[in-house]
N, C-alpha and C positions, 0 to 999 in steps of 0.2 A: 758395819763396815770389815774387811778380816781382807787378812793379805801373807804370804807365806815370805818364808825367809828362808833362806839355803845357808847353814852352817858345815862345819868343818865339823868332826864327832869333836876335836878340842874345845872350838868354841859351845858346840852345845853342854857340855857340860860345865864349862866357867857358869853360862847362862843357868840352868839346871843350879847349879851352886849357890851362884846369888839368890836367885827367885825364893829357895828353901830357905835359905839364911835369912832372909826378911820371909819368912812367912808369907808368901806372894804365888801368884801363878806363875807363868811364864809368859802366857799373854800378860798379864798383869806388872809384871818390873819392867818389860819391855817400852808398855802403856807409860809407866810412871816415868824411865830415862826419855822418853822421848819427848814427852810434854816439860819434863825439869831442863836438860840440854837448851829447848825451844823458851822457858823464861832466863834460861841463864844468856842467852847471846841478845834477848829483848833487854836484858839490866845494862849488856854492855855498850849496847847501841846508845839506850838512851843517858848512860852515863858519857861515854863519849859529845853526845849532841849536847852534853849540859856544859862538858866542859868547854869542847868551843865557844859556848855561848860567854863563858868567861873569860878567854881566850880574846874574842870580840869584842868585848867591854872594854879592852883593856886592862883586865887581871882588876877589874873592880869587885867587890862582894859588898851584900848588902848583911847589915849588923841581924844575927840571931832576932831580939827588939821589935827592930823594922820590921822583917817578915813575919812574928807572932801579931805583928799591930794591923798589917796587911791581911790574913788570912781573919782575923777576928771582922774587919769592917765588911770581908766580903761573905759572911756569916748573916 
């Protein structure tokens, strides 16, 4: 799939500079930036859900030792 993006001359210059700095093509730079943003937003969503679960549990946490035991039992 391909698509086009309209940019001002200033935006294009900035994007070109970024790509060059990281030894990427412009397409690779945009693709990397897009997927990094998606991953970041996913991580925030997962963290928010985990925090809400923690609050819903009455702010109870599991000792790390119990967590590792539980993982060992699942293997």
